[in-house]
C-alpha positions as CSV (number, residue, x, y, z in Angstrom):
1,X,-36.1,-18.8,-39.9
2,X,-39.5,-20.3,-39.3
3,X,-41.1,-20.7,-35.9
4,X,-40.1,-24.4,-36.0
5,X,-36.4,-23.3,-36.5
6,X,-36.6,-20.9,-33.6
7,X,-38.1,-23.6,-31.3
8,X,-35.4,-26.1,-32.5
9,X,-32.7,-23.6,-31.8
10,X,-34.0,-23.1,-28.2
11,X,-34.3,-26.9,-27.8
12,X,-30.7,-27.5,-28.9
13,X,-29.5,-24.9,-26.5
14,X,-31.9,-25.6,-23.6
15,X,-29.2,-26.1,-21.1
16,X,-27.7,-22.7,-21.8
17,X,-31.2,-21.1,-21.8
18,X,-32.0,-22.6,-18.4
19,X,-28.6,-21.7,-17.0
20,X,-28.9,-18.1,-18.0
21,X,-32.4,-17.9,-16.6
22,X,-31.2,-19.4,-13.3
23,X,-28.2,-17.0,-13.2
24,X,-30.5,-14.0,-13.9
25,X,-33.0,-15.0,-11.2
26,X,-30.3,-15.8,-8.6
27,X,-28.4,-12.6,-9.2
28,X,-31.6,-10.6,-8.9
29,X,-32.5,-12.4,-5.7
30,X,-29.1,-11.8,-4.1
31,X,-29.0,-8.1,-5.2
32,X,-32.6,-7.5,-4.0
33,X,-32.0,-9.2,-0.7
34,X,-28.9,-6.9,-0.1
35,X,-30.9,-3.7,-0.5
36,X,-32.2,-1.9,2.7
37,X,-35.9,-1.9,3.3
38,X,-37.8,1.2,2.3
39,X,-41.2,2.2,3.9
40,X,-43.8,4.7,2.7
41,X,-46.4,6.5,4.7
42,X,-49.1,8.8,3.2
43,X,-51.5,11.5,4.5
44,X,-54.2,13.5,2.8
45,X,-56.0,16.8,3.4
46,X,-59.1,18.5,1.9
47,X,-58.8,22.1,0.7
48,X,-62.0,24.1,1.6
49,X,-63.1,27.7,1.6
50,X,-64.8,29.7,4.3
51,X,-67.2,32.2,2.9
52,X,-70.0,32.3,0.4
53,X,-73.6,32.0,1.3
54,X,-75.2,31.6,-2.1
55,X,-74.8,28.8,-4.6
56,X,-73.1,31.1,-7.0
57,X,-70.6,32.2,-4.4
58,X,-69.9,28.6,-3.4
59,X,-69.3,27.6,-7.0
60,X,-66.9,30.5,-7.5
61,X,-65.1,29.5,-4.3
62,X,-64.8,25.9,-5.4
63,X,-63.3,27.0,-8.8
64,X,-60.9,29.3,-7.0
65,X,-59.7,26.5,-4.7
66,X,-59.4,24.1,-7.6
67,X,-56.9,26.5,-9.2
68,X,-54.9,26.7,-5.9
69,X,-54.6,23.0,-5.3
70,X,-51.8,22.6,-7.8
71,X,-49.9,25.5,-6.1
72,X,-50.3,23.8,-2.7
73,X,-48.8,20.5,-4.2
74,X,-45.7,22.4,-5.2
75,X,-45.7,24.3,-1.9
76,X,-45.5,21.0,0.1
77,X,-41.9,20.4,-1.0
78,X,-40.8,24.0,-0.6
79,X,-38.2,25.2,1.9
80,X,-40.8,27.3,3.8
81,X,-42.8,24.1,4.6
82,X,-39.9,21.7,5.2
83,X,-37.7,23.8,7.5
84,X,-40.2,23.7,10.4
85,X,-40.4,19.9,9.9
86,X,-36.6,19.5,10.2
87,X,-36.6,21.6,13.3
88,X,-39.5,19.8,14.9
89,X,-38.2,16.3,14.3
90,X,-34.6,17.3,14.7
91,X,-33.6,15.7,11.4
92,X,-30.0,15.8,10.2
93,X,-30.8,16.8,6.7
94,X,-31.4,19.8,4.4
95,X,-34.7,20.9,2.9
96,X,-33.5,19.8,-0.5
97,X,-32.6,16.4,0.7
98,X,-35.8,16.0,2.6
99,X,-37.8,17.1,-0.5
100,X,-36.3,14.1,-2.4
101,X,-38.1,11.7,0.0
102,X,-41.4,13.5,-0.3
103,X,-44.0,13.2,-3.0
104,X,-47.1,15.5,-3.3
105,X,-50.0,15.1,-5.6
106,X,-53.6,16.1,-6.2
107,X,-56.0,13.4,-7.6
108,X,-57.7,14.6,-10.8
109,X,-60.9,16.6,-10.3
110,X,-60.6,16.7,-6.5
111,X,-59.7,19.3,-3.9
112,X,-57.4,16.9,-2.1
113,X,-53.7,17.2,-1.5
114,X,-51.8,13.9,-0.8
115,X,-48.4,13.7,0.7
116,X,-46.2,10.6,0.7
117,X,-42.9,10.1,2.5
118,X,-40.4,7.3,2.0
119,X,-37.8,6.3,4.6
120,X,-35.8,3.4,5.8
121,X,-37.6,3.7,9.1
122,X,-41.4,3.1,9.2
123,X,-41.7,5.3,12.3
124,X,-39.9,8.2,10.7
125,X,-41.9,7.9,7.5
126,X,-45.1,8.4,9.5
127,X,-43.7,11.2,11.6
128,X,-42.4,13.2,8.6
129,X,-45.7,12.7,6.7
130,X,-47.8,14.0,9.5
131,X,-45.5,16.9,10.3
132,X,-45.2,17.9,6.7
133,X,-49.0,18.1,6.4
134,X,-49.2,20.2,9.6
135,X,-46.5,22.5,8.3
136,X,-48.3,22.9,4.9
137,X,-51.6,23.6,6.7
138,X,-49.9,26.2,8.8
139,X,-48.3,27.9,5.9
140,X,-51.4,27.9,3.7
141,X,-53.8,29.2,6.4
142,X,-51.5,31.7,8.1
143,X,-49.2,32.9,5.4
144,X,-50.7,32.3,2.0
145,X,-54.5,32.3,2.3
146,X,-56.4,35.6,2.3
147,X,-58.6,36.3,5.3
148,X,-62.3,36.8,5.7
149,X,-64.1,39.8,7.1
150,X,-63.8,38.1,10.5
151,X,-60.1,37.8,10.2
152,X,-60.1,34.0,9.7
153,X,-58.3,32.2,6.9
154,X,-60.4,32.0,3.7
155,X,-58.7,28.7,2.7
156,X,-58.4,25.8,5.1
157,X,-56.7,22.4,4.9
158,X,-58.5,19.7,6.8
159,X,-56.7,16.4,7.3
160,X,-59.0,13.6,6.1
161,X,-56.5,10.7,6.4
162,X,-53.7,10.8,8.9
163,X,-50.4,9.0,8.3
164,X,-50.0,5.5,9.6
165,X,-47.0,3.4,10.3
166,X,-46.6,1.0,7.3
167,X,-46.6,-2.7,8.0
168,X,-44.7,-3.8,5.0
169,X,-41.8,-2.2,3.0
170,X,-42.4,-1.0,-0.5
171,X,-38.9,-2.0,-1.5
172,X,-37.2,-4.2,-2.2
173,X,-39.8,-6.5,-3.7
174,X,-37.6,-9.6,-3.7
175,X,-40.2,-11.9,-5.3
176,X,-40.9,-9.5,-8.2
177,X,-37.2,-8.7,-8.6
178,X,-36.4,-12.4,-8.8
179,X,-39.1,-13.1,-11.4
180,X,-37.8,-10.2,-13.4
181,X,-34.3,-11.6,-13.2
182,X,-35.5,-15.0,-14.3
183,X,-37.4,-13.4,-17.2
184,X,-34.4,-11.3,-18.2
185,X,-32.1,-14.4,-18.1
186,X,-34.6,-16.4,-20.1
187,X,-34.8,-13.7,-22.8
188,X,-31.0,-13.5,-22.9
189,X,-30.7,-17.2,-23.2
190,X,-33.3,-17.4,-26.0
191,X,-31.5,-14.5,-27.8
192,X,-28.2,-16.3,-27.4
193,X,-29.6,-19.6,-28.7
194,X,-31.1,-17.8,-31.8
195,X,-28.0,-15.8,-32.5
196,X,-25.7,-18.8,-32.0
197,X,-27.9,-20.8,-34.4
198,X,-27.8,-18.0,-37.0
199,X,-24.0,-17.4,-36.7
200,X,-22.8,-20.9,-35.9
201,X,-25.5,-23.1,-37.2
202,X,-24.3,-26.5,-38.2
203,X,-25.6,-28.9,-40.8
204,X,-27.8,-31.6,-39.3
205,X,-30.0,-32.7,-42.1
206,X,-30.8,-32.5,-45.8
207,X,-33.4,-29.8,-44.9
208,X,-30.6,-27.6,-43.5
209,X,-28.7,-27.9,-46.8
210,X,-31.9,-27.1,-48.8
211,X,-32.2,-23.8,-46.8
212,X,-28.7,-22.7,-48.0
213,X,-28.4,-23.9,-51.6
214,X,-30.3,-25.6,-54.4
215,X,-27.5,-28.1,-54.8
216,X,-29.0,-31.6,-54.2
217,X,-28.0,-33.9,-51.3
218,X,-26.8,-37.0,-53.1
219,X,-25.7,-38.9,-50.1
220,X,-26.4,-39.4,-46.4
221,X,-23.7,-41.5,-44.7
222,X,-24.7,-43.2,-41.5
223,X,-21.8,-44.1,-39.1
224,X,-22.2,-46.8,-36.4
225,X,-18.6,-47.9,-35.9
226,X,-16.5,-45.5,-33.9
227,X,-13.5,-47.9,-33.8
228,X,-13.2,-47.9,-37.6
229,X,-13.0,-45.4,-40.5
230,X,-15.7,-45.5,-43.1
231,X,-13.7,-47.6,-45.6
232,X,-12.6,-49.8,-42.8
233,X,-16.2,-50.4,-41.7
234,X,-17.2,-51.3,-45.2
235,X,-14.4,-53.7,-45.7
236,X,-15.1,-55.4,-42.4
237,X,-18.9,-55.6,-42.9
238,X,-20.0,-55.2,-46.5
239,X,-23.7,-55.6,-45.5
240,X,-23.5,-53.0,-42.7
241,X,-25.4,-49.8,-42.7
242,X,-22.3,-47.8,-43.7
243,X,-21.9,-49.9,-46.8
244,X,-25.6,-49.5,-47.7
245,X,-25.4,-45.7,-47.2
246,X,-22.5,-45.5,-49.6
247,X,-24.4,-47.8,-52.1
248,X,-27.3,-45.4,-52.0
249,X,-25.0,-42.5,-52.5
250,X,-23.3,-44.3,-55.5
251,X,-26.7,-45.0,-57.0
252,X,-27.6,-41.3,-56.8
253,X,-24.3,-40.4,-58.3
254,X,-24.9,-42.8,-61.2
255,X,-27.9,-40.7,-62.3
256,X,-25.6,-37.6,-62.5
257,X,-23.4,-39.6,-64.9
258,X,-26.1,-41.1,-67.1
259,X,-24.9,-41.1,-70.7
260,X,-21.3,-41.5,-69.7
261,X,-20.8,-37.8,-69.0
262,X,-19.3,-38.2,-65.5
263,X,-15.7,-39.5,-65.8
264,X,-13.9,-37.6,-63.1
265,X,-14.8,-35.4,-60.1
266,X,-13.3,-33.8,-57.0
267,X,-14.3,-34.7,-53.4
268,X,-13.7,-31.7,-51.1
269,X,-15.2,-30.1,-48.0
270,X,-15.4,-26.6,-46.4
271,X,-12.9,-27.3,-43.6
272,X,-10.6,-30.0,-42.4
273,X,-11.8,-33.1,-40.4
274,X,-15.1,-33.4,-42.2
275,X,-14.4,-36.9,-43.5
276,X,-13.9,-36.1,-47.2
277,X,-11.1,-38.6,-47.6
278,X,-13.1,-41.3,-45.9
279,X,-16.1,-40.6,-48.2
280,X,-13.9,-40.6,-51.3
281,X,-12.2,-43.9,-50.4
282,X,-15.5,-45.5,-49.4
283,X,-17.2,-44.4,-52.6
284,X,-14.3,-45.8,-54.6
285,X,-14.7,-49.2,-52.8
286,X,-18.4,-49.4,-53.6
287,X,-18.0,-48.3,-57.2
288,X,-15.2,-50.9,-57.7
289,X,-17.4,-53.5,-56.0
290,X,-20.1,-52.8,-58.7
291,X,-17.6,-53.5,-61.4
292,X,-16.3,-50.0,-62.4
293,X,-12.6,-49.5,-63.1
294,X,-11.8,-46.7,-60.6
295,X,-8.8,-44.6,-59.8
296,X,-8.7,-42.8,-56.4
297,X,-6.2,-39.9,-56.4
298,X,-4.8,-38.1,-53.3
299,X,-4.5,-34.5,-54.4
300,X,-4.4,-33.1,-50.9
301,X,-0.7,-32.4,-51.1
302,X,-0.6,-30.4,-47.9
303,X,-2.2,-33.0,-45.6
304,X,-2.4,-36.3,-47.6
305,X,-4.3,-39.1,-45.9
306,X,-5.2,-41.8,-48.4
307,X,-2.0,-43.6,-47.7
308,X,-3.0,-44.0,-44.1
309,X,-6.6,-44.8,-44.8
310,X,-5.7,-47.5,-47.3
311,X,-2.4,-48.7,-45.7
312,X,-0.6,-48.3,-49.0
313,X,2.9,-47.1,-49.6
314,X,2.7,-43.2,-49.8
315,X,6.3,-42.5,-50.9
316,X,5.6,-42.6,-54.7
317,X,2.4,-41.0,-56.0
318,X,0.8,-38.1,-57.8
319,X,3.7,-35.6,-57.6
320,X,6.1,-38.2,-59.0
321,X,3.7,-38.9,-61.9
322,X,3.3,-35.2,-62.6
323,X,7.0,-34.6,-62.6
324,X,7.5,-37.5,-65.0
325,X,9.5,-39.6,-62.6
326,X,7.1,-42.6,-62.6
327,X,4.3,-43.5,-65.1
328,X,0.8,-43.7,-63.8
329,X,0.4,-47.5,-64.2
330,X,3.5,-48.0,-62.1
331,X,2.6,-45.5,-59.4
332,X,-1.0,-46.6,-59.0
333,X,-1.5,-49.3,-56.4
334,X,-4.2,-51.9,-56.3
335,X,-6.5,-51.8,-53.2
336,X,-9.2,-54.3,-52.1
337,X,-10.3,-55.0,-55.7
338,X,-8.5,-55.7,-59.0
339,X,-10.3,-52.9,-60.6
340,X,-9.6,-50.3,-57.9
341,X,-6.3,-48.4,-57.9
342,X,-5.1,-45.7,-55.5
343,X,-2.6,-43.0,-56.4
344,X,-1.2,-41.6,-53.1
345,X,0.1,-38.0,-52.9
346,X,3.8,-38.9,-53.2
347,X,6.5,-36.5,-52.3
348,X,5.2,-33.2,-50.8
349,X,6.3,-30.3,-53.1
350,X,7.1,-26.8,-51.9
351,X,4.5,-25.3,-54.2
352,X,1.3,-27.5,-54.1
353,X,-1.1,-24.9,-55.6
354,X,1.2,-24.1,-58.5
355,X,1.6,-27.8,-59.3
356,X,-2.1,-28.6,-59.1
357,X,-3.1,-25.6,-61.2
358,X,-0.6,-26.5,-64.0
359,X,-1.2,-28.0,-67.4
360,X,0.6,-31.1,-66.0
361,X,-2.3,-31.8,-63.7
362,X,-4.9,-31.1,-66.4
363,X,-3.1,-33.5,-68.8
364,X,-2.9,-36.1,-66.0
365,X,-6.7,-35.9,-65.5
366,X,-7.3,-36.4,-69.2
367,X,-4.9,-39.3,-69.4
368,X,-6.3,-41.0,-66.3
369,X,-9.9,-40.6,-67.6
370,X,-8.8,-42.4,-70.8
371,X,-7.5,-45.4,-68.7
372,X,-10.2,-45.6,-66.0
373,X,-14.0,-45.4,-66.1
374,X,-14.0,-43.0,-63.1
375,X,-11.3,-40.9,-61.5
376,X,-12.0,-39.7,-58.0
377,X,-9.8,-36.8,-56.8
378,X,-9.5,-36.2,-53.0
379,X,-8.6,-32.5,-52.6
380,X,-7.8,-30.0,-49.9
381,X,-10.7,-28.2,-48.0
382,X,-12.0,-25.2,-49.9
383,X,-11.9,-22.6,-47.1
384,X,-8.2,-23.4,-46.5
385,X,-6.8,-23.2,-50.1
386,X,-8.0,-22.9,-53.7
387,X,-6.7,-26.2,-54.9
388,X,-10.1,-27.8,-55.1
389,X,-11.3,-24.9,-57.4
390,X,-8.5,-25.6,-59.9
391,X,-9.1,-29.3,-59.8
392,X,-12.9,-29.0,-60.1
393,X,-12.4,-27.0,-63.3
394,X,-10.3,-29.7,-64.7
395,X,-12.9,-32.4,-63.9
396,X,-16.6,-32.8,-64.4
397,X,-17.4,-31.1,-61.1
398,X,-17.1,-31.3,-57.3
399,X,-18.8,-33.2,-54.5
400,X,-19.1,-31.3,-51.2
401,X,-18.8,-33.3,-48.0
402,X,-20.4,-31.9,-44.9
403,X,-20.1,-33.5,-41.4
404,X,-23.1,-33.8,-39.1
405,X,-23.0,-31.1,-36.3
406,X,-19.6,-29.9,-37.5
407,X,-19.9,-28.1,-40.8
408,X,-21.4,-24.7,-40.2
409,X,-24.2,-23.3,-42.4
410,X,-22.0,-20.2,-43.0
411,X,-19.1,-22.4,-44.2
412,X,-21.3,-24.4,-46.6
413,X,-22.9,-21.2,-48.0
414,X,-19.5,-19.6,-48.5
415,X,-18.1,-22.6,-50.3
416,X,-21.1,-22.9,-52.7
417,X,-20.9,-19.2,-53.5
418,X,-17.2,-19.5,-54.1
419,X,-17.6,-22.4,-56.5
420,X,-20.5,-20.7,-58.3
421,X,-18.4,-17.6,-58.8
422,X,-15.7,-19.8,-60.3
423,X,-18.2,-21.5,-62.7
424,X,-17.5,-24.8,-61.0
425,X,-20.2,-27.5,-61.4
426,X,-21.3,-28.6,-57.9
427,X,-22.5,-32.2,-58.4
428,X,-24.1,-32.5,-54.9
429,X,-23.7,-32.4,-51.2
430,X,-22.8,-35.4,-49.1
431,X,-23.8,-35.6,-45.4
432,X,-21.5,-37.7,-43.2
433,X,-21.3,-39.0,-39.7
434,X,-25.1,-39.1,-39.4
435,X,-26.4,-40.9,-36.2
436,X,-27.8,-44.4,-36.7
437,X,-31.5,-44.3,-37.5
438,X,-32.2,-48.0,-37.6
439,X,-30.9,-50.8,-35.4
440,X,-31.1,-53.7,-37.9
441,X,-28.9,-54.0,-40.9
442,X,-30.1,-54.5,-44.4
443,X,-28.1,-57.7,-44.4
444,X,-30.2,-59.0,-41.5
445,X,-33.2,-58.8,-43.7
446,X,-31.4,-60.5,-46.6
447,X,-31.9,-57.4,-48.7
448,X,-30.0,-58.7,-51.6
449,X,-26.6,-60.3,-51.6
450,X,-23.5,-58.3,-52.2
451,X,-20.2,-60.2,-52.8
452,X,-17.7,-59.8,-50.1
453,X,-14.6,-57.7,-50.8
454,X,-12.0,-59.8,-52.4
455,X,-8.5,-59.8,-50.9
456,X,-5.8,-57.6,-52.2
457,X,-3.8,-59.4,-54.8
458,X,-0.1,-60.0,-54.4
459,X,2.1,-57.0,-55.1
460,X,3.2,-57.3,-58.7
461,X,4.0,-55.1,-61.6
462,X,4.6,-52.0,-59.5
463,X,1.7,-52.6,-57.2
464,X,3.0,-51.9,-53.7
465,X,-0.2,-52.8,-51.7
466,X,0.5,-53.7,-48.1
467,X,-3.1,-54.4,-47.0
468,X,-6.6,-53.1,-47.3
469,X,-8.0,-52.7,-43.8
470,X,-8.2,-49.2,-42.4
471,X,-8.4,-48.3,-38.7
472,X,-9.7,-45.3,-37.0
473,X,-6.2,-44.3,-35.8
474,X,-5.1,-43.5,-39.4
475,X,-7.2,-40.3,-39.8
476,X,-10.5,-39.3,-41.2
477,X,-9.7,-36.3,-43.3
């Protein structure tokens, strides 16, 4: 993914990102506010040496003290120092527990010992710090330090900064904790947006398809009518943007069939409800409108939908022709144009895959291609069953239909890889349900005149047409 892809992923999931940031900041604020306040008081003492009258003696004494400072830092948290503090302040604790609230250190290259004490009481923090320094001074001067010739301690601790009562607590830092919670929530939200995009990324444009496969995008179908199916929108407004989208798609498809090589193909998708049947029927309408003799076949024997889309009689169809019960010319029904016939699924067999993979189906495709200029086969989704693979191998290839914001990138990649592994020719990818990009219709600008769809002829010679309008309630498989 490029930087633009990451930014786009964050933008598409901006609400989740902001929500997680707000939750993180809010949770951190509530947690921080519930913590008790902690105060810290510090004191410092300078370690000096009595004795030495010459420069050499003073230097030696300074080096000697420097070696002892680290020892005094450790001594500050020892039992011998802390027990007197507990007795003096009458603390209900042990030396080990008290040592956990005390820190002792010596700044680098100094002869200073610093003691810090943390407590929930600012007064107690100051008292413990002062008393610990006094106890340490007493232990060093009276128990640890050697004496001079005069009997005085050779090492002395002189307090240079007494403990003070802290004005503000050191913890909790509610503002900092809240900012850290916001940052953590924001990072989590961004990570979620990126992972979601990588795992559940949906197809939104031809560029998304190009990132997955080299298969060309041959059609981008814009939808503006939510109350009608795609073929219904074309039949009700043959100059509408839906019709022009399909015409552009049909023009691109014609280049694939230059030289008369494209006689039949399968229209399929990765998953159900991606408008493959609507695209197949709409394409058949536009190709028939241009004068081609077209047969549209419903080979989705598990969930047939062309009968509903075209409002044609579904009882007799493909399965009846394959079983030899009815000849193709009798079973095929005229729809919208004299040169457009639809073969519905017919009776649903108990073994659809076996029937579609048989020589009966292969012979049917061959015979139908001899009668019609173009045979369009609507098949089941590829990720559900393998029917489309068998059918694509019997025809000149497959068209993959993807639906805007519904088909995932993973699904499209998996389908293309599956077809490639089966040596199926993938003719192209069709994007459907794209949002409207222009407000005016081509027809408003009089961009060419296209004859209106002719009415369905009377039902004669086995043609059982019952109408040609299609409504949204009749499915968009």
